[in-house]
PQR file of N, CA, C, O and H, with PARSE charges and radii, in Angstrom:
ATOM      1  N   UNK A   1     113.594  54.904 135.364 -0.4000 1.5000
ATOM      2  CA  UNK A   1     113.889  55.654 134.097 -0.0000 2.0000
ATOM      3  C   UNK A   1     114.627  56.449 133.686  0.5500 1.7000
ATOM      4  O   UNK A   1     114.510  57.545 134.235 -0.5500 1.4000
ATOM      5  N   UNK A   2     115.408  56.375 132.889 -0.4000 1.5000
ATOM      6  CA  UNK A   2     116.699  57.497 132.801 -0.0000 2.0000
ATOM      7  C   UNK A   2     116.323  58.950 132.436  0.5500 1.7000
ATOM      8  O   UNK A   2     115.502  59.272 131.578 -0.5500 1.4000
ATOM      9  H   UNK A   2     115.503  55.484 132.444  0.4000 1.0000
ATOM     10  N   UNK A   3     117.077  59.813 133.248 -0.4000 1.5000
ATOM     11  CA  UNK A   3     116.875  60.976 132.903 -0.0000 2.0000
ATOM     12  C   UNK A   3     117.085  61.449 131.513  0.5500 1.7000
ATOM     13  O   UNK A   3     118.020  61.178 130.760 -0.5500 1.4000
ATOM     14  H   UNK A   3     117.744  59.551 133.946  0.4000 1.0000
ATOM     15  N   UNK A   4     115.786  62.394 131.252 -0.4000 1.5000
ATOM     16  CA  UNK A   4     116.665  62.709 129.949 -0.0000 2.0000
ATOM     17  C   UNK A   4     116.698  64.302 129.808  0.5500 1.7000
ATOM     18  O   UNK A   4     116.041  64.910 130.653 -0.5500 1.4000
ATOM     19  H   UNK A   4     115.026  62.614 131.864  0.4000 1.0000
ATOM     20  N   UNK A   5     117.230  64.888 129.058 -0.4000 1.5000
ATOM     21  CA  UNK A   5     117.115  66.272 128.793 -0.0000 2.0000
ATOM     22  C   UNK A   5     116.694  66.851 127.763  0.5500 1.7000
ATOM     23  O   UNK A   5     117.024  66.158 126.800 -0.5500 1.4000
ATOM     24  H   UNK A   5     117.763  64.394 128.371  0.4000 1.0000
ATOM     25  N   UNK A   6     115.976  68.019 127.341 -0.4000 1.5000
ATOM     26  CA  UNK A   6     114.814  68.189 126.325 -0.0000 2.0000
ATOM     27  C   UNK A   6     115.953  69.283 125.863  0.5500 1.7000
ATOM     28  O   UNK A   6     116.591  69.815 126.771 -0.5500 1.4000
ATOM     29  H   UNK A   6     115.708  68.581 128.123  0.4000 1.0000
ATOM     30  N   UNK A   7     116.244  69.648 124.500 -0.4000 1.5000
ATOM     31  CA  UNK A   7     116.708  70.764 124.528 -0.0000 2.0000
ATOM     32  C   UNK A   7     115.870  71.777 123.486  0.5500 1.7000
ATOM     33  O   UNK A   7     115.306  71.407 122.457 -0.5500 1.4000
ATOM     34  H   UNK A   7     115.725  69.216 123.763  0.4000 1.0000
ATOM     35  N   UNK A   8     115.922  73.019 123.958 -0.4000 1.5000
ATOM     36  CA  UNK A   8     114.792  74.194 123.230 -0.0000 2.0000
ATOM     37  C   UNK A   8     115.051  74.164 122.092  0.5500 1.7000
ATOM     38  O   UNK A   8     116.234  74.176 121.752 -0.5500 1.4000
ATOM     39  H   UNK A   8     116.381  73.320 124.795  0.4000 1.0000
ATOM     40  N   UNK A   9     114.034  74.117 121.155 -0.4000 1.5000
ATOM     41  CA  UNK A   9     114.194  74.462 119.562 -0.0000 2.0000
ATOM     42  C   UNK A   9     113.982  75.614 119.469  0.5500 1.7000
ATOM     43  O   UNK A   9     112.980  76.204 119.872 -0.5500 1.4000
ATOM     44  H   UNK A   9     113.073  74.108 121.431  0.4000 1.0000
ATOM     45  N   UNK A  10     115.300  76.251 118.692 -0.4000 1.5000
ATOM     46  CA  UNK A  10     115.070  77.354 118.501 -0.0000 2.0000
ATOM     47  C   UNK A  10     114.040  78.022 117.111  0.5500 1.7000
ATOM     48  O   UNK A  10     114.131  77.658 115.939 -0.5500 1.4000
ATOM     49  H   UNK A  10     116.114  75.772 118.364  0.4000 1.0000
ATOM     50  N   UNK A  11     113.260  78.882 117.561 -0.4000 1.5000
ATOM     51  CA  UNK A  11     111.986  78.707 116.527 -0.0000 2.0000
ATOM     52  C   UNK A  11     112.930  80.596 115.688  0.5500 1.7000
ATOM     53  O   UNK A  11     113.045  81.711 116.198 -0.5500 1.4000
ATOM     54  H   UNK A  11     113.186  79.178 118.513  0.4000 1.0000
ATOM     55  N   UNK A  12     113.281  80.161 114.588 -0.4000 1.5000
ATOM     56  CA  UNK A  12     113.648  81.126 113.865 -0.0000 2.0000
ATOM     57  C   UNK A  12     112.579  81.776 113.221  0.5500 1.7000
ATOM     58  O   UNK A  12     112.782  82.990 113.198 -0.5500 1.4000
ATOM     59  H   UNK A  12     113.187  79.256 114.174  0.4000 1.0000
ATOM     60  N   UNK A  13     111.745  81.517 112.803 -0.4000 1.5000
ATOM     61  CA  UNK A  13     110.528  82.838 112.546 -0.0000 2.0000
ATOM     62  C   UNK A  13     110.079  83.357 113.624  0.5500 1.7000
ATOM     63  O   UNK A  13     109.181  84.173 113.415 -0.5500 1.4000
ATOM     64  H   UNK A  13     111.580  80.530 112.821  0.4000 1.0000
ATOM     65  N   UNK A  14     110.351  83.204 114.681 -0.4000 1.5000
ATOM     66  CA  UNK A  14     110.011  84.432 115.907 -0.0000 2.0000
ATOM     67  C   UNK A  14     111.059  85.216 116.311  0.5500 1.7000
ATOM     68  O   UNK A  14     110.735  86.139 117.058 -0.5500 1.4000
ATOM     69  H   UNK A  14     111.081  82.542 114.851  0.4000 1.0000
ATOM     70  N   UNK A  15     112.556  85.092 115.957 -0.4000 1.5000
ATOM     71  CA  UNK A  15     113.468  85.496 116.510 -0.0000 2.0000
ATOM     72  C   UNK A  15     113.780  86.390 115.658  0.5500 1.7000
ATOM     73  O   UNK A  15     113.750  86.244 114.436 -0.5500 1.4000
ATOM     74  H   UNK A  15     112.819  84.342 115.350  0.4000 1.0000
ATOM     75  N   UNK A  16     114.248  87.825 116.539 -0.4000 1.5000
ATOM     76  CA  UNK A  16     114.880  89.517 116.201 -0.0000 2.0000
ATOM     77  C   UNK A  16     115.996  89.362 115.536  0.5500 1.7000
ATOM     78  O   UNK A  16     117.004  88.995 116.140 -0.5500 1.4000
ATOM     79  H   UNK A  16     114.273  87.943 117.532  0.4000 1.0000
ATOM     80  N   UNK A  17     116.015  89.552 114.506 -0.4000 1.5000
ATOM     81  CA  UNK A  17     117.284  90.015 114.010 -0.0000 2.0000
ATOM     82  C   UNK A  17     117.855  91.420 113.819  0.5500 1.7000
ATOM     83  O   UNK A  17     117.030  92.285 113.522 -0.5500 1.4000
ATOM     84  H   UNK A  17     115.196  89.850 114.016  0.4000 1.0000
ATOM     85  N   UNK A  18     119.361  91.850 113.963 -0.4000 1.5000
ATOM     86  CA  UNK A  18     119.947  92.927 114.070 -0.0000 2.0000
ATOM     87  C   UNK A  18     119.942  93.591 112.418  0.5500 1.7000
ATOM     88  O   UNK A  18     119.575  92.743 111.604 -0.5500 1.4000
ATOM     89  H   UNK A  18     120.030  91.148 114.204  0.4000 1.0000
ATOM     90  N   UNK A  19     120.170  94.494 112.012 -0.4000 1.5000
ATOM     91  CA  UNK A  19     120.094  95.586 111.043 -0.0000 2.0000
ATOM     92  C   UNK A  19     121.714  94.603 110.063  0.5500 1.7000
ATOM     93  O   UNK A  19     121.689  94.035 108.970 -0.5500 1.4000
ATOM     94  H   UNK A  19     120.468  95.182 112.673  0.4000 1.0000
ATOM     95  N   UNK A  20     122.726  94.752 110.903 -0.4000 1.5000
ATOM     96  CA  UNK A  20     123.889  94.113 111.107 -0.0000 2.0000
ATOM     97  C   UNK A  20     124.060  92.547 110.365  0.5500 1.7000
ATOM     98  O   UNK A  20     124.857  92.066 109.560 -0.5500 1.4000
ATOM     99  H   UNK A  20     122.746  95.212 111.790  0.4000 1.0000
ATOM    100  N   UNK A  21     122.878  92.053 111.089 -0.4000 1.5000
ATOM    101  CA  UNK A  21     122.539  90.520 110.958 -0.0000 2.0000
ATOM    102  C   UNK A  21     122.020  90.139 109.349  0.5500 1.7000
ATOM    103  O   UNK A  21     122.801  89.545 108.605 -0.5500 1.4000
ATOM    104  H   UNK A  21     122.230  92.444 111.743  0.4000 1.0000
ATOM    105  N   UNK A  22     121.294  90.345 109.101 -0.4000 1.5000
ATOM    106  CA  UNK A  22     120.222  90.792 108.064 -0.0000 2.0000
ATOM    107  C   UNK A  22     121.397  91.123 106.928  0.5500 1.7000
ATOM    108  O   UNK A  22     121.494  90.333 105.988 -0.5500 1.4000
ATOM    109  H   UNK A  22     120.660  90.828 109.705  0.4000 1.0000
ATOM    110  N   UNK A  23     122.283  92.260 106.989 -0.4000 1.5000
ATOM    111  CA  UNK A  23     123.057  92.465 105.452 -0.0000 2.0000
ATOM    112  C   UNK A  23     123.979  91.430 105.979  0.5500 1.7000
ATOM    113  O   UNK A  23     123.926  90.665 105.016 -0.5500 1.4000
ATOM    114  H   UNK A  23     122.205  92.901 107.752  0.4000 1.0000
ATOM    115  N   UNK A  24     124.675  90.933 106.700 -0.4000 1.5000
ATOM    116  CA  UNK A  24     125.598  89.920 106.712 -0.0000 2.0000
ATOM    117  C   UNK A  24     124.753  88.810 105.993  0.5500 1.7000
ATOM    118  O   UNK A  24     125.302  88.271 105.032 -0.5500 1.4000
ATOM    119  H   UNK A  24     124.718  91.555 107.482  0.4000 1.0000
ATOM    120  N   UNK A  25     123.446  88.382 106.345 -0.4000 1.5000
ATOM    121  CA  UNK A  25     122.306  86.865 105.653 -0.0000 2.0000
ATOM    122  C   UNK A  25     122.402  87.013 104.324  0.5500 1.7000
ATOM    123  O   UNK A  25     122.754  86.102 103.574 -0.5500 1.4000
ATOM    124  H   UNK A  25     123.000  88.820 107.126  0.4000 1.0000
ATOM    125  N   UNK A  26     122.069  88.259 103.927 -0.4000 1.5000
ATOM    126  CA  UNK A  26     121.848  88.886 102.742 -0.0000 2.0000
ATOM    127  C   UNK A  26     123.518  89.379 101.636  0.5500 1.7000
ATOM    128  O   UNK A  26     123.543  89.814 100.485 -0.5500 1.4000
ATOM    129  H   UNK A  26     121.783  88.999 104.536  0.4000 1.0000
ATOM    130  N   UNK A  27     124.128  89.222 102.126 -0.4000 1.5000
ATOM    131  CA  UNK A  27     125.301  90.027 101.530 -0.0000 2.0000
ATOM    132  C   UNK A  27     124.904  90.898 100.964  0.5500 1.7000
ATOM    133  O   UNK A  27     124.928  90.919  99.734 -0.5500 1.4000
ATOM    134  H   UNK A  27     124.107  88.868 103.061  0.4000 1.0000
ATOM    135  N   UNK A  28     124.341  92.034 101.811 -0.4000 1.5000
ATOM    136  CA  UNK A  28     124.062  93.637 101.246 -0.0000 2.0000
ATOM    137  C   UNK A  28     124.533  94.575 102.214  0.5500 1.7000
ATOM    138  O   UNK A  28     124.864  93.922 103.203 -0.5500 1.4000
ATOM    139  H   UNK A  28     124.321  92.016 102.811  0.4000 1.0000
ATOM    140  N   UNK A  29     124.746  95.954 102.427 -0.4000 1.5000
ATOM    141  CA  UNK A  29     125.286  97.021 102.889 -0.0000 2.0000
ATOM    142  C   UNK A  29     123.941  96.933 104.092  0.5500 1.7000
ATOM    143  O   UNK A  29     122.953  96.208 103.974 -0.5500 1.4000
ATOM    144  H   UNK A  29     124.477  96.484 101.623  0.4000 1.0000
ATOM    145  N   UNK A  30     124.200  97.784 105.127 -0.4000 1.5000
ATOM    146  CA  UNK A  30     123.449  98.570 105.979 -0.0000 2.0000
ATOM    147  C   UNK A  30     122.551  99.672 105.725  0.5500 1.7000
ATOM    148  O   UNK A  30     121.449 100.032 106.140 -0.5500 1.4000
ATOM    149  H   UNK A  30     125.002  98.372 105.223  0.4000 1.0000
ATOM    150  N   UNK A  31     123.805 100.266 104.517 -0.4000 1.5000
ATOM    151  CA  UNK A  31     122.897 101.123 103.633 -0.0000 2.0000
ATOM    152  C   UNK A  31     122.084 101.239 102.866  0.5500 1.7000
ATOM    153  O   UNK A  31     121.676 102.234 102.267 -0.5500 1.4000
ATOM    154  H   UNK A  31     124.699  99.973 104.179  0.4000 1.0000
ATOM    155  N   UNK A  32     121.664  99.727 102.825 -0.4000 1.5000
ATOM    156  CA  UNK A  32     121.118  99.288 101.194 -0.0000 2.0000
ATOM    157  C   UNK A  32     119.577  98.905 102.413  0.5500 1.7000
ATOM    158  O   UNK A  32     118.449  99.223 102.035 -0.5500 1.4000
ATOM    159  H   UNK A  32     121.996  98.919 103.312  0.4000 1.0000
ATOM    160  N   UNK A  33     119.758  98.316 103.616 -0.4000 1.5000
ATOM    161  CA  UNK A  33     118.805  97.946 104.033 -0.0000 2.0000
ATOM    162  C   UNK A  33     117.994  99.686 104.433  0.5500 1.7000
ATOM    163  O   UNK A  33     116.915 100.069 103.981 -0.5500 1.4000
ATOM    164  H   UNK A  33     120.675  98.058 103.922  0.4000 1.0000
ATOM    165  N   UNK A  34     118.722 100.305 105.187 -0.4000 1.5000
ATOM    166  CA  UNK A  34     118.373 101.611 105.587 -0.0000 2.0000
ATOM    167  C   UNK A  34     117.608 102.580 104.331  0.5500 1.7000
ATOM    168  O   UNK A  34     116.550 103.200 104.445 -0.5500 1.4000
ATOM    169  H   UNK A  34     119.599  99.993 105.554  0.4000 1.0000
ATOM    170  N   UNK A  35     118.285 102.513 103.412 -0.4000 1.5000
ATOM    171  CA  UNK A  35     117.581 102.666 102.531 -0.0000 2.0000
ATOM    172  C   UNK A  35     115.924 102.487 101.529  0.5500 1.7000
ATOM    173  O   UNK A  35     115.309 103.395 100.970 -0.5500 1.4000
ATOM    174  H   UNK A  35     119.144 102.010 103.320  0.4000 1.0000
ATOM    175  N   UNK A  36     115.492 100.683 101.604 -0.4000 1.5000
ATOM    176  CA  UNK A  36     114.742 100.372 101.727 -0.0000 2.0000
ATOM    177  C   UNK A  36     113.517 100.649 102.655  0.5500 1.7000
ATOM    178  O   UNK A  36     112.320 100.678 102.370 -0.5500 1.4000
ATOM    179  H   UNK A  36     115.992  99.945 102.058  0.4000 1.0000
ATOM    180  N   UNK A  37     114.238 100.870 103.998 -0.4000 1.5000
ATOM    181  CA  UNK A  37     113.078 101.408 105.460 -0.0000 2.0000
ATOM    182  C   UNK A  37     112.673 102.981 105.001  0.5500 1.7000
ATOM    183  O   UNK A  37     111.638 103.486 105.439 -0.5500 1.4000
ATOM    184  H   UNK A  37     115.211 100.847 104.229  0.4000 1.0000
ATOM    185  N   UNK A  38     113.423 103.601 104.232 -0.4000 1.5000
ATOM    186  CA  UNK A  38     113.161 105.125 103.972 -0.0000 2.0000
ATOM    187  C   UNK A  38     112.156 105.109 102.829  0.5500 1.7000
ATOM    188  O   UNK A  38     111.172 105.831 102.672 -0.5500 1.4000
ATOM    189  H   UNK A  38     114.264 103.191 103.877  0.4000 1.0000
ATOM    190  N   UNK A  39     112.760 103.838 101.844 -0.4000 1.5000
ATOM    191  CA  UNK A  39     111.781 104.573 100.805 -0.0000 2.0000
ATOM    192  C   UNK A  39     110.564 103.151 100.511  0.5500 1.7000
ATOM    193  O   UNK A  39     110.116 102.711  99.452 -0.5500 1.4000
ATOM    194  H   UNK A  39     113.560 103.251 101.971  0.4000 1.0000
ATOM    195  N   UNK A  40     110.406 102.881 101.438 -0.4000 1.5000
ATOM    196  CA  UNK A  40     109.374 101.761 101.433 -0.0000 2.0000
ATOM    197  C   UNK A  40     109.762 100.302 100.959  0.5500 1.7000
ATOM    198  O   UNK A  40     108.816  99.539 100.767 -0.5500 1.4000
ATOM    199  H   UNK A  40     110.770 103.238 102.298  0.4000 1.0000
ATOM    200  N   UNK A  41     110.799  99.915 100.788 -0.4000 1.5000
ATOM    201  CA  UNK A  41     110.862  98.453 100.321 -0.0000 2.0000
ATOM    202  C   UNK A  41     111.769  98.122 101.146  0.5500 1.7000
ATOM    203  O   UNK A  41     112.447  98.828 101.892 -0.5500 1.4000
ATOM    204  H   UNK A  41     111.568 100.535 100.943  0.4000 1.0000
ATOM    205  N   UNK A  42     111.753  96.715 100.941 -0.4000 1.5000
ATOM    206  CA  UNK A  42     112.473  95.648 101.773 -0.0000 2.0000
ATOM    207  C   UNK A  42     111.325  94.980 102.578  0.5500 1.7000
ATOM    208  O   UNK A  42     110.154  95.298 102.374 -0.5500 1.4000
ATOM    209  H   UNK A  42     111.201  96.142 100.334  0.4000 1.0000
ATOM    210  N   UNK A  43     111.693  94.024 103.521 -0.4000 1.5000
ATOM    211  CA  UNK A  43     110.831  93.152 104.371 -0.0000 2.0000
ATOM    212  C   UNK A  43     110.187  94.067 105.243  0.5500 1.7000
ATOM    213  O   UNK A  43     110.542  95.227 105.034 -0.5500 1.4000
ATOM    214  H   UNK A  43     112.645  93.766 103.686  0.4000 1.0000
ATOM    215  N   UNK A  44     109.558  93.959 105.930 -0.4000 1.5000
ATOM    216  CA  UNK A  44     108.810  94.069 107.508 -0.0000 2.0000
ATOM    217  C   UNK A  44     109.663  94.345 108.411  0.5500 1.7000
ATOM    218  O   UNK A  44     110.368  93.360 108.635 -0.5500 1.4000
ATOM    219  H   UNK A  44     109.269  93.017 106.099  0.4000 1.0000
ATOM    220  N   UNK A  45     109.937  95.263 109.056 -0.4000 1.5000
ATOM    221  CA  UNK A  45     111.060  95.986 110.251 -0.0000 2.0000
ATOM    222  C   UNK A  45     109.898  96.081 111.715  0.5500 1.7000
ATOM    223  O   UNK A  45     108.678  96.175 111.577 -0.5500 1.4000
ATOM    224  H   UNK A  45     109.365  96.063 108.874  0.4000 1.0000
ATOM    225  N   UNK A  46     110.484  96.040 112.830 -0.4000 1.5000
ATOM    226  CA  UNK A  46     110.016  96.539 113.555 -0.0000 2.0000
ATOM    227  C   UNK A  46     110.576  97.775 114.206  0.5500 1.7000
ATOM    228  O   UNK A  46     111.636  97.282 114.590 -0.5500 1.4000
ATOM    229  H   UNK A  46     111.475  95.963 112.942  0.4000 1.0000
ATOM    230  N   UNK A  47     110.628  99.117 114.635 -0.4000 1.5000
ATOM    231  CA  UNK A  47     111.466  99.780 115.216 -0.0000 2.0000
ATOM    232  C   UNK A  47     110.981 100.267 116.643  0.5500 1.7000
ATOM    233  O   UNK A  47     109.941 100.922 116.715 -0.5500 1.4000
ATOM    234  H   UNK A  47     109.766  99.518 114.323  0.4000 1.0000
ATOM    235  N   UNK A  48     111.519 100.043 117.481 -0.4000 1.5000
ATOM    236  CA  UNK A  48     111.505 100.360 118.871 -0.0000 2.0000
ATOM    237  C   UNK A  48     112.712 101.501 119.549  0.5500 1.7000
ATOM    238  O   UNK A  48     113.821 101.136 119.941 -0.5500 1.4000
ATOM    239  H   UNK A  48     112.364  99.511 117.422  0.4000 1.0000
ATOM    240  N   UNK A  49     112.326 102.615 119.574 -0.4000 1.5000
ATOM    241  CA  UNK A  49     113.249 103.525 119.627 -0.0000 2.0000
ATOM    242  C   UNK A  49     114.095 103.590 118.727  0.5500 1.7000
ATOM    243  O   UNK A  49     113.654 103.121 117.677 -0.5500 1.4000
ATOM    244  H   UNK A  49     111.425 102.912 119.256  0.4000 1.0000
ATOM    245  N   UNK A  50     115.176 103.982 118.654 -0.4000 1.5000
ATOM    246  CA  UNK A  50     116.173 104.082 117.800 -0.0000 2.0000
ATOM    247  C   UNK A  50     116.463 102.626 117.468  0.5500 1.7000
ATOM    248  O   UNK A  50     117.538 102.659 116.869 -0.5500 1.4000
ATOM    249  H   UNK A  50     115.534 104.363 119.507  0.4000 1.0000
ATOM    250  N   UNK A  51     116.152 101.678 117.532 -0.4000 1.5000
ATOM    251  CA  UNK A  51     116.734 100.421 117.194 -0.0000 2.0000
ATOM    252  C   UNK A  51     115.534  99.551 116.493  0.5500 1.7000
ATOM    253  O   UNK A  51     114.385  99.354 116.889 -0.5500 1.4000
ATOM    254  H   UNK A  51     115.279 101.652 118.019  0.4000 1.0000
ATOM    255  N   UNK A  52     116.001  99.238 115.673 -0.4000 1.5000
ATOM    256  CA  UNK A  52     115.666  98.489 114.029 -0.0000 2.0000
ATOM    257  C   UNK A  52     116.048  96.607 114.046  0.5500 1.7000
ATOM    258  O   UNK A  52     117.139  96.038 114.050 -0.5500 1.4000
ATOM    259  H   UNK A  52     116.934  99.398 115.352  0.4000 1.0000
ATOM    260  N   UNK A  53     114.823  96.121 114.051 -0.4000 1.5000
ATOM    261  CA  UNK A  53     114.762  94.453 114.247 -0.0000 2.0000
ATOM    262  C   UNK A  53     113.779  94.190 112.645  0.5500 1.7000
ATOM    263  O   UNK A  53     113.085  94.874 111.893 -0.5500 1.4000
ATOM    264  H   UNK A  53     113.937  96.583 114.047  0.4000 1.0000
ATOM    265  N   UNK A  54     114.256  92.771 112.747 -0.4000 1.5000
ATOM    266  CA  UNK A  54     113.861  91.917 111.798 -0.0000 2.0000
ATOM    267  C   UNK A  54     113.464  90.813 111.942  0.5500 1.7000
ATOM    268  O   UNK A  54     114.422  90.053 112.080 -0.5500 1.4000
ATOM    269  H   UNK A  54     114.820  92.216 113.358  0.4000 1.0000
ATOM    270  N   UNK A  55     112.231  90.153 111.996 -0.4000 1.5000
ATOM    271  CA  UNK A  55     111.573  88.859 112.645 -0.0000 2.0000
ATOM    272  C   UNK A  55     111.657  88.130 111.428  0.5500 1.7000
ATOM    273  O   UNK A  55     111.380  88.521 110.294 -0.5500 1.4000
ATOM    274  H   UNK A  55     111.453  90.771 111.885  0.4000 1.0000
ATOM    275  N   UNK A  56     112.122  86.891 111.850 -0.4000 1.5000
ATOM    276  CA  UNK A  56     112.618  85.410 110.736 -0.0000 2.0000
ATOM    277  C   UNK A  56     111.791  85.032 110.402  0.5500 1.7000
ATOM    278  O   UNK A  56     112.060  84.319 109.435 -0.5500 1.4000
ATOM    279  H   UNK A  56     112.347  86.573 112.771  0.4000 1.0000
ATOM    280  N   UNK A  57     110.341  85.051 110.694 -0.4000 1.5000
ATOM    281  CA  UNK A  57     109.215  84.897 109.437 -0.0000 2.0000
ATOM    282  C   UNK A  57     109.194  85.957 108.610  0.5500 1.7000
ATOM    283  O   UNK A  57     109.214  85.643 107.420 -0.5500 1.4000
ATOM    284  H   UNK A  57     110.123  85.630 111.479  0.4000 1.0000
ATOM    285  N   UNK A  58     109.140  87.778 108.982 -0.4000 1.5000
ATOM    286  CA  UNK A  58     109.210  88.573 108.094 -0.0000 2.0000
ATOM    287  C   UNK A  58     110.112  88.413 106.798  0.5500 1.7000
ATOM    288  O   UNK A  58     109.647  88.580 105.671 -0.5500 1.4000
ATOM    289  H   UNK A  58     109.123  88.032 109.949  0.4000 1.0000
ATOM    290  N   UNK A  59     111.797  87.986 107.105 -0.4000 1.5000
ATOM    291  CA  UNK A  59     112.697  88.136 106.197 -0.0000 2.0000
ATOM    292  C   UNK A  59     112.699  86.270 105.725  0.5500 1.7000
ATOM    293  O   UNK A  59     113.722  85.803 105.225 -0.5500 1.4000
ATOM    294  H   UNK A  59     112.175  87.851 108.021  0.4000 1.0000
ATOM    295  N   UNK A  60     111.732  85.570 105.910 -0.4000 1.5000
ATOM    296  CA  UNK A  60     111.502  84.375 105.204 -0.0000 2.0000
ATOM    297  C   UNK A  60     110.367  84.633 104.159  0.5500 1.7000
ATOM    298  O   UNK A  60     110.308  84.154 103.027 -0.5500 1.4000
ATOM    299  H   UNK A  60     110.901  85.949 106.317  0.4000 1.0000
ATOM    300  N   UNK A  61     109.439  85.520 104.782 -0.4000 1.5000
ATOM    301  CA  UNK A  61     108.300  85.687 103.602 -0.0000 2.0000
ATOM    302  C   UNK A  61     109.048  86.519 102.806  0.5500 1.7000
ATOM    303  O   UNK A  61     108.797  86.272 101.627 -0.5500 1.4000
ATOM    304  H   UNK A  61     109.487  85.910 105.702  0.4000 1.0000
ATOM    305  N   UNK A  62     110.001  87.552 102.955 -0.4000 1.5000
ATOM    306  CA  UNK A  62     110.458  88.048 101.983 -0.0000 2.0000
ATOM    307  C   UNK A  62     111.221  87.380 100.931  0.5500 1.7000
ATOM    308  O   UNK A  62     110.828  87.310  99.766 -0.5500 1.4000
ATOM    309  H   UNK A  62     110.204  87.753 103.914  0.4000 1.0000
ATOM    310  N   UNK A  63     112.181  86.954 101.307 -0.4000 1.5000
ATOM    311  CA  UNK A  63     112.388  85.787 100.765 -0.0000 2.0000
ATOM    312  C   UNK A  63     111.706  84.858  99.190  0.5500 1.7000
ATOM    313  O   UNK A  63     111.968  84.488  98.045 -0.5500 1.4000
ATOM    314  H   UNK A  63     112.500  87.011 102.253  0.4000 1.0000
ATOM    315  N   UNK A  64     110.680  84.896 100.274 -0.4000 1.5000
ATOM    316  CA  UNK A  64     109.795  83.331  99.447 -0.0000 2.0000
ATOM    317  C   UNK A  64     109.224  84.336  97.871  0.5500 1.7000
ATOM    318  O   UNK A  64     109.016  83.937  96.725 -0.5500 1.4000
ATOM    319  H   UNK A  64     110.467  85.197 101.204  0.4000 1.0000
ATOM    320  N   UNK A  65     109.100  85.974  98.588 -0.4000 1.5000
ATOM    321  CA  UNK A  65     108.256  86.455  97.747 -0.0000 2.0000
ATOM    322  C   UNK A  65     108.833  86.992  96.550  0.5500 1.7000
ATOM    323  O   UNK A  65     108.172  87.477  95.632 -0.5500 1.4000
ATOM    324  H   UNK A  65     109.269  86.298  99.519  0.4000 1.0000
ATOM    325  N   UNK A  66     110.691  86.845  96.595 -0.4000 1.5000
ATOM    326  CA  UNK A  66     111.094  86.998  95.727 -0.0000 2.0000
ATOM    327  C   UNK A  66     111.979  85.792  94.980  0.5500 1.7000
ATOM    328  O   UNK A  66     112.933  85.988  94.226 -0.5500 1.4000
ATOM    329  H   UNK A  66     111.229  86.450  97.341  0.4000 1.0000
ATOM    330  N   UNK A  67     111.692  85.119  95.185 -0.4000 1.5000
ATOM    331  CA  UNK A  67     111.869  83.861  94.876 -0.0000 2.0000
ATOM    332  C   UNK A  67     111.799  84.133  92.936  0.5500 1.7000
ATOM    333  O   UNK A  67     110.658  84.301  92.505 -0.5500 1.4000
ATOM    334  H   UNK A  67     110.917  84.961  95.797  0.4000 1.0000
ATOM    335  N   UNK A  68     112.582  84.156  92.225 -0.4000 1.5000
ATOM    336  CA  UNK A  68     112.655  83.882  90.692 -0.0000 2.0000
ATOM    337  C   UNK A  68     113.278  82.657  90.077  0.5500 1.7000
ATOM    338  O   UNK A  68     114.238  81.943  90.368 -0.5500 1.4000
ATOM    339  H   UNK A  68     113.509  84.020  92.576  0.4000 1.0000
ATOM    340  N   UNK A  69     112.046  82.684  88.771 -0.4000 1.5000
ATOM    341  CA  UNK A  69     112.983  81.035  88.351 -0.0000 2.0000
ATOM    342  C   UNK A  69     113.692  81.522  87.181  0.5500 1.7000
ATOM    343  O   UNK A  69     114.158  80.576  86.545 -0.5500 1.4000
ATOM    344  H   UNK A  69     111.266  83.263  88.535  0.4000 1.0000
ATOM    345  N   UNK A  70     113.950  82.684  86.655 -0.4000 1.5000
ATOM    346  CA  UNK A  70     114.925  83.501  85.752 -0.0000 2.0000
ATOM    347  C   UNK A  70     115.171  84.949  85.792  0.5500 1.7000
ATOM    348  O   UNK A  70     114.456  85.610  86.546 -0.5500 1.4000
ATOM    349  H   UNK A  70     113.572  83.452  87.173  0.4000 1.0000
ATOM    350  N   UNK A  71     116.173  85.611  85.020 -0.4000 1.5000
ATOM    351  CA  UNK A  71     116.032  86.653  85.443 -0.0000 2.0000
ATOM    352  C   UNK A  71     115.409  87.629  84.391  0.5500 1.7000
ATOM    353  O   UNK A  71     115.416  88.859  84.436 -0.5500 1.4000
ATOM    354  H   UNK A  71     116.754  85.075  84.408  0.4000 1.0000
ATOM    355  N   UNK A  72     114.890  86.844  83.470 -0.4000 1.5000
ATOM    356  CA  UNK A  72     113.994  87.380  82.604 -0.0000 2.0000
ATOM    357  C   UNK A  72     112.556  88.344  83.466  0.5500 1.7000
ATOM    358  O   UNK A  72     112.221  89.470  83.098 -0.5500 1.4000
ATOM    359  H   UNK A  72     114.885  85.845  83.433  0.4000 1.0000
ATOM    360  N   UNK A  73     111.976  87.682  84.478 -0.4000 1.5000
ATOM    361  CA  UNK A  73     110.631  88.278  85.029 -0.0000 2.0000
ATOM    362  C   UNK A  73     110.873  89.599  85.576  0.5500 1.7000
ATOM    363  O   UNK A  73     109.945  90.246  86.062 -0.5500 1.4000
ATOM    364  H   UNK A  73     112.249  86.767  84.776  0.4000 1.0000
TER
END
């Protein structure tokens, strides 16, 4: 029987993203993310000491919740 190598699947829903990665993903500034956290807007985040992380599942949920069919809604 030939030996096969299984590749680990990356689970993007549980992956943690930095503030910079999220800002780049959405083409927004880090200051915008910081303002959202301060004012209670934006996606759910994790705060550990001074570090802030966003889980992929939370980013996807935020994106899904903000889908629009037109600019009039």
